[in-house]
C-alpha positions, 0 to 999 in steps of 0.5 A, a space after each residue: 501518494 502522488 506518482 505524477 511529478 518528479 521524486 523531489 520538489 522544483 529545480 531551479 533553471 540554471 540547476 536543471 540546465 547544468 545537470 541536463 548539459 552533463 546528461 547530454 554527454 553521456 552515452 545511452 546506456 549511462 543514461 538508462 543506468 541512471 533512469 534506473 537509479 531515479 526510479 529506484 529512488 534508493 542505494 541499489 546495487 549493480 544487479 538490480 540496477 541493470 535489470 531495472 535498465 534491461 541491460 546485460 552485464 557487460 554493457 552495464 558495467 560500462 555504463 556503471 563506470 561511466 556514470 560514476 565517472 561523471 559524477 551523477 551517480 555515486 557509490 554508498 558506503 556500506 555504513 551509510 546505506 543498508 547493504 544492497 540484497 543484489 550485491 555488496 555494493 550500492 549506488 545512487 544519484 549524487 543528488 536529489 535534484 540529479 534525481 529529479 531532473 534524470 526522472 523527468 526527462 526519461 519520459 512517461 513510457 520508460 518510467 512505467 517500463 521501469 517502475 514495473 521492473 522495479 516492482 518485480 525486483 522489490 517484491 522478491 527482496 520484500 521491500 515494505 508495502 509502501 514502497 511496492 505500492 508507489 512503484 505499482 502505481 507509477 507503473 499503472 498496474 491499478 490491481 497490484 497497486 490496491 493490494 499494496 496500498 492495503 498491505 501498507 496500511 496493514 503494516 502501519 496499523 501492526 506499528 499502531 501508526 493510525 494516521 499513517 494506515 489511513 493515509 494508505 487505506 484512503 489511497 487504496 479506496 481512492 482507487 478501488 474503482 480503477 482497479 475493478 476490472 483491470 488486472 487481477 482486480 480486487 476480491 470482495 474479502 479485500 474490499 471487506 478488508 479495506 473498509 473494515 480496517 479503514 474504519 478501525 484506523 479512524 476509531 484509533 485515530 478518535 474520528 468516530 464520524 469518519 468511522 461511521 461513514 466508512 462502515 456505511 459505505 461498506 453498506 451500501 456498497 453491499 447493497 449496491 453490488 449485492 455482495 451479502 458478505 460486505 453487509 454481513 462484515 458491517 452488521 458485525 462492527 463495533 455497536 459504539 459507533 452505530 446508532 441504529 439499535 436493531 437486530 445484530 448486537 446485544 449488550 449484557 452485563 457490560 458486554 457486547 456480542 455481535 451478529 450480522 444479523 443474518 439467519 446464520 447466526 444463532 444464540 449459544 446460551 441464555 439470555 442474560 449473563 453469560 450469553 454469547 453469540 455464535 456468528 456466521 462465516 461471512 463476518 471478518 472481524 478485527 485481525 482476521 479473527 477466524 470466523 464462525 466462532 463464539 465470540 466475546 468481549 467488551 465492546 467489541 474488543 476480544 
């Protein structure tokens, strides 16, 4: 997810100069409203645009009229765009290249502020996590970006879009180091959730070696940071991708029951058919199954 470049591709120099000439004839308020439209990147109502631009209603109305008259902003018909949650009308940059130029010319500081405002607006509206992650990244909010990328991966997994989930989870993993020690740094449970679901997404994609490497990375991280919960969770993941045969899983009658191998896990029942393993509360199985309960299932699928 690249947030350092303009939203679209390269704009030919001649086209760029023509757009800049049109922008130069606008008042600052109209330019601010257009920048808000470029940052949001989708049809948005007047209230949303003016709030992202930090304008009051009267100034916002004048700016809206000027931006529409310039042809750089256009109104989107209700049958073309989804209805805006902040009003019946929706507005968007007239062309992708216009949006690219406006976005680039806004400057880094203004873009970050507008992305932060857009993030707050869209969080209230319940926008998709992937969209929230884009704004959080562009605003420089590492901790929030990590959480929204994690949510975007979860949303993709719910749709069985494993490749999309891998992309989101990997983006979250790349930013894990930056998120630590910053705004609302990730909790151990969130880090565990990242590694576990990334490994599961690789499994669903048939990339077993990458899944194994992900689980092993979780174990390494747990040892380096002395987080027993991470090590406990890693040892409970599916045995079919593990090469070791130590404690942590047993298989009887074609079924496998997994434990983390810690002293808090105990055997419930007798050996042979019907044996089950009771796992400690540190285990965080797939789909957030409740912990500390009797678990069973064919090769870890419950």
